[in-house]
N, CA, C and O atoms as CSV, one atom per row, in Angstrom:
chain,resi,resn,atom,element,x,y,z
A,1,UNK,N,N,13.741,26.622,-14.216
A,1,UNK,CA,C,13.033,26.631,-12.469
A,1,UNK,C,C,11.547,26.284,-13.492
A,1,UNK,O,O,11.156,26.653,-14.599
A,2,UNK,N,N,10.953,25.241,-12.254
A,2,UNK,CA,C,10.091,24.529,-12.771
A,2,UNK,C,C,8.839,25.481,-12.062
A,2,UNK,O,O,8.785,25.715,-10.855
A,3,UNK,N,N,8.033,25.883,-12.889
A,3,UNK,CA,C,6.227,26.447,-12.725
A,3,UNK,C,C,5.482,25.749,-12.361
A,3,UNK,O,O,4.624,25.960,-13.219
A,4,UNK,N,N,4.819,24.594,-11.369
A,4,UNK,CA,C,4.077,24.136,-11.486
A,4,UNK,C,C,3.659,22.746,-12.321
A,4,UNK,O,O,4.481,21.871,-12.592
A,5,UNK,N,N,1.913,22.677,-12.765
A,5,UNK,CA,C,2.105,21.198,-13.494
A,5,UNK,C,C,2.633,21.452,-15.018
A,5,UNK,O,O,3.070,20.534,-15.713
A,6,UNK,N,N,2.555,22.591,-15.384
A,6,UNK,CA,C,2.830,22.557,-16.857
A,6,UNK,C,C,4.250,22.599,-17.123
A,6,UNK,O,O,4.614,22.711,-18.293
A,7,UNK,N,N,5.111,22.522,-16.179
A,7,UNK,CA,C,6.814,22.617,-16.420
A,7,UNK,C,C,6.940,20.836,-15.884
A,7,UNK,O,O,8.019,20.244,-15.852
A,8,UNK,N,N,5.735,20.260,-15.535
A,8,UNK,CA,C,6.091,18.983,-15.198
A,8,UNK,C,C,6.806,18.110,-16.036
A,8,UNK,O,O,6.263,17.807,-17.098
A,9,UNK,N,N,8.053,17.582,-15.745
A,9,UNK,CA,C,8.952,16.475,-16.560
A,9,UNK,C,C,7.504,15.514,-16.811
A,9,UNK,O,O,7.681,14.735,-17.748
A,10,UNK,N,N,6.586,15.437,-16.395
A,10,UNK,CA,C,5.116,14.485,-16.502
A,10,UNK,C,C,4.741,14.952,-17.986
A,10,UNK,O,O,4.794,14.059,-18.831
A,11,UNK,N,N,4.376,16.205,-18.412
A,11,UNK,CA,C,3.833,16.897,-19.446
A,11,UNK,C,C,4.608,16.510,-20.595
A,11,UNK,O,O,4.045,16.558,-21.688
A,12,UNK,N,N,5.819,16.130,-20.529
A,12,UNK,CA,C,6.924,15.668,-21.796
A,12,UNK,C,C,6.293,14.159,-22.108
A,12,UNK,O,O,6.355,13.752,-23.269
A,13,UNK,N,N,5.937,13.672,-21.508
A,13,UNK,CA,C,5.406,12.187,-21.411
A,13,UNK,C,C,4.609,11.689,-22.714
A,13,UNK,O,O,4.827,12.730,-23.333
A,14,UNK,N,N,3.901,10.968,-23.573
A,14,UNK,CA,C,3.036,11.046,-24.237
A,14,UNK,C,C,2.023,10.389,-22.949
A,14,UNK,O,O,2.329,9.955,-21.839
A,15,UNK,N,N,0.361,10.567,-23.816
A,15,UNK,CA,C,-0.440,9.690,-22.391
A,15,UNK,C,C,-0.001,8.114,-22.282
A,15,UNK,O,O,0.031,7.576,-21.175
A,16,UNK,N,N,0.283,7.507,-23.290
A,16,UNK,CA,C,0.512,5.701,-23.182
A,16,UNK,C,C,2.025,6.332,-22.033
A,16,UNK,O,O,2.155,5.688,-20.992
A,17,UNK,N,N,2.430,6.799,-22.127
A,17,UNK,CA,C,3.688,6.247,-21.172
A,17,UNK,C,C,3.876,6.779,-19.931
A,17,UNK,O,O,4.783,6.376,-19.203
A,18,UNK,N,N,2.620,8.209,-19.400
A,18,UNK,CA,C,2.540,8.583,-18.233
A,18,UNK,C,C,1.186,7.563,-17.839
A,18,UNK,O,O,0.877,7.710,-16.656
A,19,UNK,N,N,0.526,6.807,-18.397
A,19,UNK,CA,C,-0.250,5.765,-17.796
A,19,UNK,C,C,0.203,4.801,-17.956
A,19,UNK,O,O,-0.632,3.904,-17.838
A,20,UNK,N,N,1.841,4.225,-18.342
A,20,UNK,CA,C,1.889,3.493,-18.059
A,20,UNK,C,C,3.267,3.136,-16.885
A,20,UNK,O,O,3.953,2.135,-16.677
A,21,UNK,N,N,3.218,4.562,-16.282
A,21,UNK,CA,C,3.999,4.655,-15.113
A,21,UNK,C,C,3.221,4.745,-13.772
A,21,UNK,O,O,3.614,4.855,-12.610
A,22,UNK,N,N,1.882,4.652,-14.373
A,22,UNK,CA,C,0.878,4.006,-12.979
A,22,UNK,C,C,0.641,2.696,-12.487
A,22,UNK,O,O,0.208,2.167,-11.464
A,23,UNK,N,N,1.235,2.263,-13.965
A,23,UNK,CA,C,1.137,0.701,-13.609
A,23,UNK,C,C,1.587,-0.147,-12.635
A,23,UNK,O,O,2.814,-0.249,-12.609
A,24,UNK,N,N,0.843,-0.935,-11.638
A,24,UNK,CA,C,1.641,-1.644,-10.174
A,24,UNK,C,C,3.472,-2.363,-11.143
A,24,UNK,O,O,3.449,-2.967,-12.215
A,25,UNK,N,N,4.598,-2.077,-10.455
A,25,UNK,CA,C,5.136,-3.315,-10.922
A,25,UNK,C,C,5.098,-3.875,-9.576
A,25,UNK,O,O,4.854,-3.609,-8.399
A,26,UNK,N,N,5.689,-5.341,-10.857
A,26,UNK,CA,C,5.769,-6.519,-9.576
A,26,UNK,C,C,7.208,-6.187,-8.948
A,26,UNK,O,O,7.292,-6.590,-7.788
A,27,UNK,N,N,8.295,-5.588,-9.405
A,27,UNK,CA,C,10.035,-5.330,-9.007
A,27,UNK,C,C,9.063,-4.559,-7.498
A,27,UNK,O,O,9.017,-4.994,-6.348
A,28,UNK,N,N,8.533,-3.579,-7.955
A,28,UNK,CA,C,8.265,-2.745,-6.499
A,28,UNK,C,C,7.608,-3.679,-5.437
A,28,UNK,O,O,7.958,-3.799,-4.263
A,29,UNK,N,N,6.573,-4.326,-6.087
A,29,UNK,CA,C,5.888,-4.796,-4.494
A,29,UNK,C,C,6.719,-5.624,-4.158
A,29,UNK,O,O,6.796,-5.764,-2.937
A,30,UNK,N,N,7.416,-6.272,-4.785
A,30,UNK,CA,C,8.755,-7.196,-4.197
A,30,UNK,C,C,9.180,-6.649,-3.042
A,30,UNK,O,O,9.351,-7.105,-1.911
A,31,UNK,N,N,9.359,-5.277,-3.675
A,31,UNK,CA,C,10.028,-4.568,-2.476
A,31,UNK,C,C,9.557,-4.209,-1.212
A,31,UNK,O,O,10.178,-4.075,-0.158
A,32,UNK,N,N,8.176,-4.048,-1.509
A,32,UNK,CA,C,7.614,-3.555,-0.293
A,32,UNK,C,C,7.800,-4.647,0.046
A,32,UNK,O,O,8.799,-4.782,0.753
A,33,UNK,N,N,7.027,-5.859,-0.247
A,33,UNK,CA,C,6.785,-6.853,0.531
A,33,UNK,C,C,7.720,-7.168,1.578
A,33,UNK,O,O,7.414,-7.177,2.770
A,34,UNK,N,N,8.908,-7.436,1.106
A,34,UNK,CA,C,10.243,-7.439,1.845
A,34,UNK,C,C,10.128,-6.693,2.969
A,34,UNK,O,O,10.061,-7.326,4.023
A,35,UNK,N,N,10.070,-4.975,3.040
A,35,UNK,CA,C,10.461,-4.489,3.461
A,35,UNK,C,C,9.794,-4.359,4.748
A,35,UNK,O,O,10.419,-4.236,5.802
A,36,UNK,N,N,8.127,-4.397,4.639
A,36,UNK,CA,C,7.428,-5.482,5.210
A,36,UNK,C,C,7.313,-6.309,6.045
A,36,UNK,O,O,6.563,-6.143,7.007
A,37,UNK,N,N,7.853,-7.123,5.911
A,37,UNK,CA,C,8.389,-8.343,6.240
A,37,UNK,C,C,9.091,-8.118,7.169
A,37,UNK,O,O,9.004,-8.658,8.272
A,38,UNK,N,N,9.909,-7.255,6.820
A,38,UNK,CA,C,11.064,-7.105,7.787
A,38,UNK,C,C,10.438,-5.900,9.032
A,38,UNK,O,O,11.095,-5.547,10.011
A,39,UNK,N,N,9.690,-5.639,8.854
A,39,UNK,CA,C,8.914,-5.069,10.089
A,39,UNK,C,C,8.519,-5.353,11.511
A,39,UNK,O,O,7.761,-6.295,11.742
A,40,UNK,N,N,8.780,-4.931,12.051
A,40,UNK,CA,C,8.084,-5.524,13.627
A,40,UNK,C,C,6.732,-5.549,13.869
A,40,UNK,O,O,6.158,-4.527,13.491
A,41,UNK,N,N,5.874,-6.587,14.498
A,41,UNK,CA,C,4.246,-6.332,14.919
A,41,UNK,C,C,4.099,-5.172,14.858
A,41,UNK,O,O,3.385,-4.626,14.017
A,42,UNK,N,N,5.076,-4.294,16.180
A,42,UNK,CA,C,4.336,-3.089,16.599
A,42,UNK,C,C,4.719,-1.889,15.379
A,42,UNK,O,O,4.056,-0.851,15.379
A,43,UNK,N,N,5.555,-2.040,14.595
A,43,UNK,CA,C,5.345,-1.170,13.220
A,43,UNK,C,C,4.445,-1.383,12.423
A,43,UNK,O,O,4.175,-0.629,11.488
A,44,UNK,N,N,3.875,-2.408,12.679
A,44,UNK,CA,C,2.644,-3.087,11.328
A,44,UNK,C,C,1.659,-2.206,12.270
A,44,UNK,O,O,1.093,-1.291,11.671
A,45,UNK,N,N,1.375,-2.337,13.618
A,45,UNK,CA,C,0.505,-1.879,14.026
A,45,UNK,C,C,0.980,-0.269,13.878
A,45,UNK,O,O,0.135,0.282,13.172
A,46,UNK,N,N,1.772,0.456,14.189
A,46,UNK,CA,C,1.483,1.871,14.066
A,46,UNK,C,C,1.257,1.981,12.577
A,46,UNK,O,O,0.768,3.105,12.468
A,47,UNK,N,N,1.325,1.513,11.496
A,47,UNK,CA,C,1.001,2.059,10.293
A,47,UNK,C,C,-0.341,1.265,9.805
A,47,UNK,O,O,-0.829,1.359,8.679
A,48,UNK,N,N,-0.761,0.591,10.705
A,48,UNK,CA,C,-2.761,0.481,10.711
A,48,UNK,C,C,-2.926,1.566,11.416
A,48,UNK,O,O,-3.400,2.432,10.680
A,49,UNK,N,N,-2.709,2.091,12.885
A,49,UNK,CA,C,-3.312,3.023,13.285
A,49,UNK,C,C,-2.735,4.738,12.621
A,49,UNK,O,O,-3.400,5.681,13.051
A,50,UNK,N,N,-1.789,5.026,11.823
A,50,UNK,CA,C,-1.760,6.508,11.342
A,50,UNK,C,C,-2.341,5.962,9.975
A,50,UNK,O,O,-2.476,6.989,9.309
A,51,UNK,N,N,-2.687,5.070,9.329
A,51,UNK,CA,C,-3.328,5.309,7.678
A,51,UNK,C,C,-4.943,5.168,7.749
A,51,UNK,O,O,-5.734,4.242,7.930
A,52,UNK,N,N,-4.980,5.788,7.644
A,52,UNK,CA,C,-6.713,6.701,7.370
A,52,UNK,C,C,-6.995,5.834,6.071
A,52,UNK,O,O,-6.140,5.151,5.507
A,53,UNK,N,N,-8.420,5.972,5.650
A,53,UNK,CA,C,-8.886,5.380,4.399
A,53,UNK,C,C,-8.313,6.412,3.737
A,53,UNK,O,O,-7.227,6.272,3.174
A,54,UNK,N,N,-8.923,7.451,3.736
A,54,UNK,CA,C,-8.214,8.618,3.134
A,54,UNK,C,C,-6.805,8.712,2.656
A,54,UNK,O,O,-6.427,8.649,1.486
A,55,UNK,N,N,-5.974,8.897,3.889
A,55,UNK,CA,C,-4.521,9.047,3.520
A,55,UNK,C,C,-4.147,6.928,2.554
A,55,UNK,O,O,-3.180,6.854,1.796
A,56,UNK,N,N,-4.699,6.099,2.708
A,56,UNK,CA,C,-4.699,4.785,2.071
A,56,UNK,C,C,-4.647,5.113,0.599
A,56,UNK,O,O,-3.641,4.857,-0.064
A,57,UNK,N,N,-5.878,5.761,0.004
A,57,UNK,CA,C,-6.364,6.236,-0.635
A,57,UNK,C,C,-4.975,7.437,-2.094
A,57,UNK,O,O,-4.621,7.298,-3.264
A,58,UNK,N,N,-4.766,8.236,-1.206
A,58,UNK,CA,C,-3.071,8.583,-1.571
A,58,UNK,C,C,-2.714,8.171,-1.665
A,58,UNK,O,O,-2.730,7.641,-2.776
A,59,UNK,N,N,-1.850,7.749,-0.721
A,59,UNK,CA,C,-0.941,5.891,-0.672
A,59,UNK,C,C,-0.761,5.268,-2.102
A,59,UNK,O,O,0.258,4.978,-2.730
A,60,UNK,N,N,-2.105,5.160,-2.406
A,60,UNK,CA,C,-2.406,3.476,-3.621
A,60,UNK,C,C,-1.998,4.374,-4.797
A,60,UNK,O,O,-1.280,3.953,-5.704
A,61,UNK,N,N,-2.480,5.630,-4.751
A,61,UNK,CA,C,-2.415,6.461,-6.223
A,61,UNK,C,C,-0.728,6.889,-6.022
A,61,UNK,O,O,-0.209,7.170,-7.102
A,62,UNK,N,N,-0.077,6.955,-5.190
A,62,UNK,CA,C,1.655,7.345,-5.150
A,62,UNK,C,C,2.040,5.950,-5.712
A,62,UNK,O,O,2.449,5.891,-6.871
A,63,UNK,N,N,1.941,4.891,-5.008
A,63,UNK,CA,C,2.282,3.203,-4.952
A,63,UNK,C,C,1.325,2.055,-5.701
A,63,UNK,O,O,1.432,0.856,-5.443
A,64,UNK,N,N,0.691,2.420,-6.345
A,64,UNK,CA,C,-0.208,1.610,-6.800
A,64,UNK,C,C,0.499,-0.141,-6.405
A,64,UNK,O,O,0.169,-1.293,-6.685
A,65,UNK,N,N,0.959,0.129,-6.079
A,65,UNK,CA,C,1.435,-1.553,-5.843
A,65,UNK,C,C,1.119,-2.656,-4.245
A,65,UNK,O,O,1.210,-3.802,-3.805
A,66,UNK,N,N,0.654,-1.066,-3.864
A,66,UNK,CA,C,0.137,-1.144,-1.995
A,66,UNK,C,C,-1.192,-1.864,-2.142
A,66,UNK,O,O,-1.561,-2.703,-1.320
A,67,UNK,N,N,-2.181,-1.381,-3.627
A,67,UNK,CA,C,-3.188,-2.083,-3.810
A,67,UNK,C,C,-3.329,-3.717,-3.355
A,67,UNK,O,O,-3.887,-4.398,-2.495
A,68,UNK,N,N,-2.676,-3.828,-4.214
A,68,UNK,CA,C,-2.228,-5.010,-4.257
A,68,UNK,C,C,-2.567,-6.168,-2.876
A,68,UNK,O,O,-3.356,-7.016,-2.459
A,69,UNK,N,N,-0.964,-5.242,-2.520
A,69,UNK,CA,C,-0.533,-5.730,-1.188
A,69,UNK,C,C,-1.316,-5.794,-0.233
A,69,UNK,O,O,-1.165,-6.810,0.445
A,70,UNK,N,N,-2.519,-4.742,0.270
A,70,UNK,CA,C,-3.115,-4.492,1.210
A,70,UNK,C,C,-4.590,-5.527,0.723
A,70,UNK,O,O,-5.294,-5.938,1.645
A,71,UNK,N,N,-4.995,-5.913,-0.819
A,71,UNK,CA,C,-6.154,-6.622,-0.742
A,71,UNK,C,C,-5.402,-8.188,-0.503
A,71,UNK,O,O,-6.067,-9.067,0.046
A,72,UNK,N,N,-4.317,-8.402,-0.846
A,72,UNK,CA,C,-3.698,-9.981,-0.211
A,72,UNK,C,C,-3.878,-10.224,0.970
A,72,UNK,O,O,-4.483,-11.174,1.467
A,73,UNK,N,N,-3.066,-8.889,1.741
A,73,UNK,CA,C,-3.349,-8.978,3.401
A,73,UNK,C,C,-4.546,-8.835,4.169
A,73,UNK,O,O,-4.537,-8.821,5.400
A,74,UNK,N,N,-5.827,-8.701,3.299
A,74,UNK,CA,C,-7.520,-8.640,4.002
A,74,UNK,C,C,-7.722,-9.977,3.271
A,74,UNK,O,O,-7.872,-10.801,4.174
A,75,UNK,N,N,-7.812,-10.696,1.907
A,75,UNK,CA,C,-8.188,-12.142,1.793
A,75,UNK,C,C,-7.197,-12.906,2.840
A,75,UNK,O,O,-7.602,-13.966,3.318
A,76,UNK,N,N,-6.139,-12.496,3.147
A,76,UNK,CA,C,-5.797,-13.777,3.939
A,76,UNK,C,C,-6.647,-13.445,5.649
A,76,UNK,O,O,-6.991,-14.355,6.405
A,77,UNK,N,N,-6.810,-12.148,5.902
A,77,UNK,CA,C,-7.712,-12.074,7.306
A,77,UNK,C,C,-9.179,-12.813,7.053
A,77,UNK,O,O,-9.694,-13.549,7.895
A,78,UNK,N,N,-9.716,-12.533,5.887
A,78,UNK,CA,C,-10.817,-13.265,6.248
A,78,UNK,C,C,-10.960,-14.593,5.608
A,78,UNK,O,O,-11.977,-14.889,4.980
A,79,UNK,N,N,-10.175,-15.223,5.726
A,79,UNK,CA,C,-9.921,-16.921,4.987
A,79,UNK,C,C,-10.148,-17.756,6.930
A,79,UNK,O,O,-9.285,-17.768,7.808
A,80,UNK,N,N,-11.195,-18.175,6.990
A,80,UNK,CA,C,-11.764,-18.888,8.440
A,80,UNK,C,C,-10.803,-19.211,8.727
A,80,UNK,O,O,-10.595,-18.840,9.882
A,81,UNK,N,N,-9.489,-20.075,8.076
A,81,UNK,CA,C,-9.310,-21.408,8.407
A,81,UNK,C,C,-7.666,-20.488,9.160
A,81,UNK,O,O,-6.896,-21.173,9.834
A,82,UNK,N,N,-7.358,-19.001,8.920
A,82,UNK,CA,C,-6.276,-18.216,9.119
A,82,UNK,C,C,-6.806,-17.460,10.420
A,82,UNK,O,O,-6.049,-17.043,11.296
A,83,UNK,N,N,-8.078,-17.343,10.441
A,83,UNK,CA,C,-8.526,-16.041,11.532
A,83,UNK,C,C,-7.530,-16.585,12.743
A,83,UNK,O,O,-6.963,-17.677,12.788
A,84,UNK,N,N,-7.482,-15.529,13.690
A,84,UNK,CA,C,-6.904,-16.022,14.954
A,84,UNK,C,C,-7.757,-15.536,16.023
A,84,UNK,O,O,-8.064,-14.399,15.666
A,85,UNK,N,N,-8.310,-15.781,17.150
A,85,UNK,CA,C,-8.929,-14.980,17.845
A,85,UNK,C,C,-8.432,-13.640,18.973
A,85,UNK,O,O,-7.674,-13.692,19.941
A,86,UNK,N,N,-9.225,-12.438,18.374
A,86,UNK,CA,C,-8.520,-11.610,18.842
A,86,UNK,C,C,-8.759,-11.141,19.963
A,86,UNK,O,O,-9.971,-10.995,20.120
A,87,UNK,N,N,-7.961,-10.734,21.109
A,87,UNK,CA,C,-8.180,-10.160,22.273
A,87,UNK,C,C,-9.428,-9.164,22.360
A,87,UNK,O,O,-9.776,-8.435,21.430
A,88,UNK,N,N,-10.079,-9.239,23.666
A,88,UNK,CA,C,-11.497,-7.462,23.696
A,88,UNK,C,C,-10.844,-6.559,23.412
A,88,UNK,O,O,-9.804,-6.248,23.991
A,89,UNK,N,N,-11.350,-5.971,22.455
A,89,UNK,CA,C,-10.995,-3.889,22.277
A,89,UNK,C,C,-9.961,-4.665,21.516
A,89,UNK,O,O,-10.848,-5.398,21.080
A,90,UNK,N,N,-8.638,-5.268,20.846
A,90,UNK,CA,C,-8.049,-5.446,19.675
A,90,UNK,C,C,-8.569,-4.968,18.370
A,90,UNK,O,O,-9.749,-5.024,18.022
A,91,UNK,N,N,-7.949,-4.671,17.941
A,91,UNK,CA,C,-8.408,-4.192,16.292
A,91,UNK,C,C,-7.265,-4.797,15.447
A,91,UNK,O,O,-6.114,-4.962,15.851
A,92,UNK,N,N,-7.719,-5.096,14.259
A,92,UNK,CA,C,-6.745,-5.343,13.315
A,92,UNK,C,C,-6.696,-4.345,12.000
A,92,UNK,O,O,-7.798,-4.111,11.505
A,93,UNK,N,N,-5.619,-3.764,11.412
A,93,UNK,CA,C,-5.559,-2.742,10.580
A,93,UNK,C,C,-5.005,-4.026,8.874
A,93,UNK,O,O,-4.659,-5.201,8.994
A,94,UNK,N,N,-5.063,-3.606,8.149
A,94,UNK,CA,C,-4.431,-4.039,6.935
A,94,UNK,C,C,-3.176,-4.480,7.163
A,94,UNK,O,O,-3.023,-5.689,6.989
A,95,UNK,N,N,-2.251,-3.870,7.496
A,95,UNK,CA,C,-1.376,-4.797,7.320
A,95,UNK,C,C,-0.505,-5.551,8.885
A,95,UNK,O,O,0.598,-5.881,9.321
A,96,UNK,N,N,-1.844,-5.492,9.200
A,96,UNK,CA,C,-1.121,-6.353,11.053
A,96,UNK,C,C,-1.027,-7.987,10.805
A,96,UNK,O,O,-0.450,-8.809,11.517
A,97,UNK,N,N,-1.791,-8.217,9.544
A,97,UNK,CA,C,-1.568,-10.224,9.673
A,97,UNK,C,C,-0.224,-10.069,8.449
A,97,UNK,O,O,-0.249,-10.867,7.512
A,98,UNK,N,N,0.658,-9.259,8.498
A,98,UNK,CA,C,1.924,-9.528,7.346
A,98,UNK,C,C,2.421,-10.109,8.349
A,98,UNK,O,O,3.526,-10.646,8.268
């Protein structure tokens, strides 16, 4: 039976192996992008509303691939040629540009 962090399977790994596990994976990133691409705009909007900056930090720690995805989407939203006029009161979140 595992008791806290001392019995964690990660404690058996070398520091290099633990660090490697935290590096973003292109395969996981591709799967996440595909799943986000299959979501309806309403679902993406719900994610935008639910994911606060504090929650985003925790999610990026769990899935480092999300950092690259959010940065990519943010760069697309800030590009002037791709900027669409927003309705009064409309808010854009990190994922609504997908």
